Each structure stands twice: as structure tokens, then as C-alpha cells.
ZAMARGU-4260 file (C-alpha; in steps of 0.2 Angstrom, whole numbers, plus 5000, padded with zeros to 4 digits):
<rodrens>
0) 4853/5058/4937 | 4866/5046/4938 | 4881/5046/4949 | 4898/5040/4943 | 4906/5032/4959
5) 4921/5027/4949 | 4926/5044/4948 | 4943/5049/4958 | 4942/5064/4965 | 4960/5072/4969
10) 4957/5077/4989 | 4974/5083/4992 | 4978/5100/4996 | 4959/5103/5004 | 4965/5101/5022
15) 4957/5082/5021 | 4963/5072/5036 | 4960/5055/5026 | 4972/5059/5013 | 4982/5077/5020
20) 4988/5067/5034 | 4995/5052/5028 | 5012/5057/5030 | 5012/5063/5047 | 5001/5049/5056
25) 5007/5035/5046 | 5026/5042/5041 | 5025/5039/5023 | 5016/5049/5007 | 5014/5033/4997
30) 5002/5026/5008 | 4986/5024/5002 | 4972/5029/5015 | 4957/5018/5017 | 4956/5021/5035
35) 4944/5034/5043 | 4927/5033/5039 | 4924/5048/5024 | 4921/5042/5007 | 4929/5049/4992
40) 4912/5051/4983 | 4905/5070/4980 | 4887/5072/4988 | 4873/5071/4980 | 4871/5086/4969
45) 4855/5094/4976 | 4867/5095/4992 | 4880/5105/4984 | 4867/5115/4975 | 4860/5120/4993
50) 4877/5123/5000 | 4879/5136/4983 | 4863/5143/4986 | 4868/5146/5003 | 4885/5154/5000
55) 4877/5165/4986 | 4866/5175/4999 | 4882/5181/5008 | 4876/5181/5024 | 4883/5169/5039
60) 4874/5174/5053 | 4865/5167/5068 | 4855/5152/5061 | 4840/5142/5068 | 4832/5126/5063
65) 4819/5129/5052 | 4800/5119/5053 | 4806/5115/5034 | 4822/5107/5043 | 4811/5097/5056
70) 4799/5090/5043 | 4814/5085/5031 | 4821/5074/5046 | 4803/5066/5050 | 4799/5062/5033
75) 4816/5056/5032 | 4812/5044/5046 | 4797/5038/5040 | 4800/5034/5021 | 4817/5026/5025
80) 4814/5016/5043 | 4795/5016/5045 | 4798/5025/5062 | 4786/5041/5067 | 4796/5052/5076
85) 4789/5070/5082 | 4797/5089/5080 | 4800/5090/5100 | 4810/5073/5100 | 4825/5081/5088
90) 4837/5088/5098 | 4854/5097/5091 | 4872/5091/5091 | 4886/5095/5084 | 4890/5075/5079
95) 4888/5061/5085 | 4903/5058/5096 | 4901/5075/5105 | 4882/5071/5109 | 4889/5055/5117
100) 4901/5066/5127 | 4886/5076/5133 | 4875/5061/5137 | 4889/5053/5148 | 4890/5070/5156
105) 4871/5074/5157 | 4864/5056/5162 | 4879/5050/5173 | 4892/5055/5189 | 4910/5051/5190
110) 4915/5033/5192 | 4897/5027/5186 | 4897/5010/5176 | 4894/5011/5156 | 4893/4997/5146
115) 4900/4996/5130 | 4903/4978/5119 | 4920/4978/5109 | 4927/4977/5097 | 4918/4994/5095
120) 4921/5010/5089 | 4934/5019/5098 | 4928/5035/5104 | 4915/5024/5115 | 4930/5020/5126
125) 4936/5039/5127 | 4921/5047/5130 | 4918/5035/5146 | 4936/5035/5153 | 4939/5054/5150
130) 4923/5058/5160 | 4927/5047/5173 | 4916/5035/5173 | 4920/5016/5171 | 4918/5005/5154
135) 4911/4988/5158 | 4914/4978/5142 | 4901/4965/5136 | 4911/4957/5122 | 4903/4952/5106
140) 4905/4933/5103 | 4912/4926/5086 | 4905/4911/5082 | 4907/4903/5064 | 4910/4920/5055
145) 4899/4930/5063 | 4895/4940/5077 | 4884/4941/5091 | 4877/4946/5107 | 4881/4940/5124
150) 4867/4942/5131 | 4871/4932/5147 | 4887/4943/5150 | 4876/4959/5147 | 4865/4953/5160
155) 4877/4951/5173 | 4884/4969/5169 | 4866/4976/5169 | 4864/4970/5187 | 4882/4974/5192
160) 4876/4992/5192 | 4879/5001/5175 | 4868/5015/5172 | 4871/5015/5153 | 4875/5004/5137
165) 4882/5013/5123 | 4875/5003/5108 | 4883/5004/5090 | 4870/4999/5078 | 4872/4995/5065
170) 4889/4990/5071 | 4905/4999/5067 | 4919/4990/5064 | 4912/4972/5063 | 4897/4976/5052
175) 4881/4969/5059 | 4866/4975/5059 | 4856/4968/5073 | 4839/4961/5070 | 4824/4967/5079
180) 4822/4950/5091 | 4842/4954/5095 | 4837/4973/5101 | 4824/4965/5109 | 4832/4955/5120
185) 4845/4971/5124 | 4830/4981/5127 | 4821/4970/5140 | 4837/4966/5148 | 4841/4987/5152
190) 4823/4988/5157 | 4823/4977/5169 | 4838/4984/5175 | 4838/5002/5172 | 4851/5003/5161
195) 4848/5019/5149 | 4853/5012/5132 | 4862/5027/5122 | 4861/5018/5103 | 4875/5026/5088
200) 4865/5023/5074 | 4875/5037/5062 | 4876/5022/5048 | 4858/5017/5050 | 4856/5021/5030
205) 4871/5010/5026 | 4862/4995/5025 | 4864/4979/5011 | 4850/4970/5002 | 4842/4958/5013
210) 4845/4965/5029 | 4834/4978/5039 | 4838/4992/5050 | 4830/4993/5065 | 4829/5008/5077
215) 4830/5005/5093 | 4817/5017/5101 | 4804/5011/5086 | 4802/4995/5095 | 4791/4996/5109
220) 4786/5012/5118 | 4794/5008/5135 | 4810/5007/5121 | 4806/5024/5115 | 4805/5030/5135
225) 4821/5023/5139 | 4834/5027/5126 | 4842/5040/5116 | 4845/5039/5096 | 4860/5046/5089
230) 4857/5051/5070 | 4867/5060/5057 | 4868/5062/5038 | 4886/5064/5039 | 4889/5045/5035
235) 4876/5044/5025 | 4879/5058/5012 | 4898/5060/5017 | 4894/5076/5024 | 4906/5073/5040
240) 4914/5091/5040 | 4895/5101/5042 | 4896/5094/5060 | 4876/5091/5061 | 4867/5079/5069
245) 4851/5073/5077 | 4847/5068/5095 | 4833/5059/5096 | 4824/5060/5112 | 4805/5054/5115
250) 4804/5054/5133 | 4802/5072/5139 | 4811/5071/5154 | 4827/5063/5146 | 4827/5076/5134
255) 4825/5092/5145 | 4840/5085/5154 | 4851/5083/5137 | 4844/5101/5133 | 4849/5109/5149
260) 4866/5102/5146 | 4866/5109/5129 | 4864/5125/5137 | 4875/5124/5149 | 4891/5121/5139
265) 4883/5137/5126 | 4881/5121/5112 | 4863/5124/5106 | 4867/5135/5091 | 4866/5126/5074
270) 4877/5126/5060 | 4871/5137/5044 | 4878/5125/5032 | 4873/5110/5042 | 4856/5114/5040
275) 4856/5118/5022 | 4865/5101/5018 | 4853/5090/5032 | 4837/5097/5024 | 4843/5095/5006
280) 4850/5079/5009 | 4835/5070/5019 | 4823/5078/5004 | 4833/5077/4988 | 4844/5061/4990
285) 4835/5046/4990 | 4841/5044/4972 | 4861/5045/4977 | 4859/5036/4988 | 4850/5021/4983
290) 4863/5022/4968 | 4878/5023/4982 | 4870/5006/4991 | 4871/4996/4975 | 4889/5003/4972
295) 4894/4998/4991 | 4887/4982/4989 | 4898/4978/4973 | 4913/4983/4979 | 4908/4973/4997
300) 4906/4958/4987 | 4922/4961/4974 | 4933/4964/4992 | 4923/4946/4997 | 4930/4938/4981
305) 4947/4946/4980 | 4951/4942/4999 | 4946/4921/4996 | 4954/4922/4980 | 4973/4929/4983
310) 4974/4935/5001 | 4978/4917/5010 | 4979/4921/5026 | 4968/4933/5029 | 4948/4929/5029
315) 4932/4946/5027 | 4919/4946/5038 | 4904/4950/5027 | 4897/4965/5033 | 4877/4967/5032
320) 4880/4987/5035 | 4891/5001/5033 | 4905/5004/5021 | 4919/4997/5034 | 4924/4977/5033
325) 4932/4970/5046 | 4948/4960/5039 | 4953/4943/5049 | 4971/4942/5050 | 4975/4931/5062
330) 4982/4916/5053 | 4994/4926/5048 | 5001/4924/5067 | 5006/4941/5072 | 5005/4953/5086
335) 4997/4969/5083 | 5010/4979/5081 | 5017/4967/5068 | 5001/4970/5057 | 4999/4987/5056
340) 5018/4989/5052 | 5013/4976/5039 | 5000/4984/5032 | 5010/5000/5033 | 5027/4996/5029
345) 5027/4982/5017 | 5009/4983/5010 | 5008/5002/5010 | 4991/5003/5015 | 4983/5014/5030
350) 4968/5005/5038 | 4961/5005/5056 | 4970/4991/5066 | 4959/4981/5075 | 4969/4984/5093
355) 4960/4999/5094 | 4945/4995/5095 | 4946/4986/5111 | 4945/4967/5115 | 4942/4954/5102
360) 4949/4967/5089 | 4968/4959/5089 | 4973/4953/5074 | 4961/4961/5064 | 4959/4976/5053
365) 4946/4986/5046 | 4944/4994/5028 | 4935/5007/5022 | 4928/5002/5004 | 4918/5020/5002
370) 4930/5023/4988 | 4932/5022/4969 | 4932/5002/4963 | 4949/5007/4958 | 4955/5012/4973
375) 4949/4998/4984 | 4958/4985/4968 | 4973/4994/4972 | 4973/4993/4991 | 4970/4973/4990
380) 4983/4970/4974 | 4995/4978/4989 | 4991/4966/5003 | 4993/4954/4990 | 5010/4959/4982
385) 5017/4961/5001 | 5011/4943/5007 | 5019/4934/4991 | 5035/4945/4996 | 5034/4938/5012
390) 5030/4923/5010 | 5045/4923/4995 | 5057/4928/5008 | 5051/4913/5021 | 5047/4927/5036
</rodrens>
């Protein structure tokens, strides 16, 4: 079937964090929300049908993950990512961020050092510091409009006694899809220095033409034995609210430790609707996803063109993956809080401001383009109008 991603769906009064919390979070009801990473698109029809069928059964008791569920996950990884995984490797989590919390607790001790690569998804910092561990920053290098890893600095940090690195792959917010060669170099440094690689690959299905996502654990067996791969259908199919993730752990010793932590926290049971939605998405979601990727690529290219033509002082960093675009606003000459105020109070748009992503994020902002093209155009138009007014007033 053909899906209409231009359809405007009213999400108000649905308990949507993105839409119903605008006034509470940003101080005004007329702000256009383009921030938190969920989509304004309907899920694939087979997912909707599977959930309806599960609702109609009428009993929502304790639920196990059936063999068909594992088969669907295994088949998806093979078909979409050329990665052969085994049923026993697939562990449960009620979300990738909760899984990161479990992982930090299970494999490190208070005071241990954990590496992140800012500017990066802000919960990475939170799961480290709120569990009493120390953040070690290995900042990305911004070179000629693209981001690269600083391997010399990574090696220095790894040798300083770091126990773990939390990798964002594809990277949120800068949109890099790391190449196999880039991941290999990172993996070799981590193997040499006994640093466990925890790879958040939640955006792994959202990759634009010309780029290929490589699951970190698929590169070498040594990498598989020294890694934990965090995946979910949530970003791919707009299922964040179902609270279901698949944490893939090839190493049996690491897997036993993870499972023990879940048992300790009594979090080893699965969501009834999460199971139904995930299995349907991975079995029947290809057609929807392929159409989504075409639409997102069109939206990305529209934003890049609009920014170049109409948003003087703002440059878009072309993303290779995700539905998030990183805007470089440093030429506007505003500090972090001034830029935030300009976007929210003058342009009337709500983005995730760059400073929340840590070092190197100041002067940037993150835009969610997973919305009808008309909404994206309206958001960009608001920024252009606010820039004209600012320059017209001489401020």
C-alpha cells in the first residue's frame, strides 16, 4: 500500500509529550514543536492491525516472547543489516535508555570512567553521572562541515582506565553513519585497552542513500565478544510509547551479567503490546520503511536547500542518517541561552538546543524533520521571518 506522509494528524489531547506539553515546557501554546525524537506519522498499517487484534482478544495478562518474535528480530537483522544473530543473544529492555542504565550498573562500579563522544544524546551523560560514574569526553572533531572521531584522544582516554564507551551509531544529534573502517579503528582501541563497547544503534534503520549502517558487533568476532548492541523498533516505526527494545549480547558471560541485573530489578517481563507491535513491524514493515526513507530524504534535501537560500547565518550539517538535522547557528553570534530564546520567543519553534548535548553543542540546534513537509516548511518559514525582523530592527 502507499502511505501518505503528508497527512496532517492532530496529536493534541492524546497525552503527547511533543504536542500536549508545549506550553508547560516552552512557555507558550503557539510554539511549533520540532524537538523530541518521535514522528508525526502513523505507524505501518500491519502494526496497527496487530495491535487491534491483540486488543480484541481482551485479556492482557503476563506475556512471554514467543518463538515467532525472536524469528522476526533475527530475520530483520539479516535482511536489513546482513547481520546473523542468534536467539539466545536477544535480551529484553523496556527501552534503550533504561537499558543503558542497567548496563552501567551491571558492568561498572561507582567512580569508574565511561567515555562518550559529544556533542551526543544527553541521556548518555545522565545515566553515567546519576549512577555515580565519571564521564570521560572524547569530543568529535568538526571538520569542513562534517564530524569525525578523534582517535588519538580516544586512545588517551581509553588508556586512562576507562571501563566502557557508549557509542551513538548512527550518531545523534550530528547524523553521522559511521563507516566500517571508522568503527574498526574504535573497536581496536577498545579491545587493546579492555574498554567495553556499548553501541546505541536505535537509529540503525534510518539511513539515507549512499550510506550503510554497520552493526558494531558484526565486524569481527572479537568485537562481538566485547560489545553490547542496543536496538529497538521505536525510532524506525514510531513506537516509542510501546516500551520494547532488543539488547543484543553475543558474549554469554556479558549476557548472564545483564540478565542478572534485570532479574535483580524485577524488570525481566515484556509488554503485551510491545511484543505484538515489534513482531508485526519486523515482519511486515519493509514497505512502509522504504517509503518513509524516501520521504525523509526529500524533507532533508528540502531543509538543506531552504536553509542555504533563506536562513542566512545558519548552516545545516547534512545528515547521513536519522530524522534529525543539526543546524550550525554560530554565525548569528548568540550565546546558548540567547539562541534558545530567539528560536522559542521570536521564531516560535521548539528545537533541542545544542548545549544540552554537551561539549561542542553550543551554537547549534537539533531539528526533528519527521513531520509532514508542510510542518517543516512552516517551521523554517518562522525562522526566516524572525531573522528578517531581527536584522530589520538592527539587533
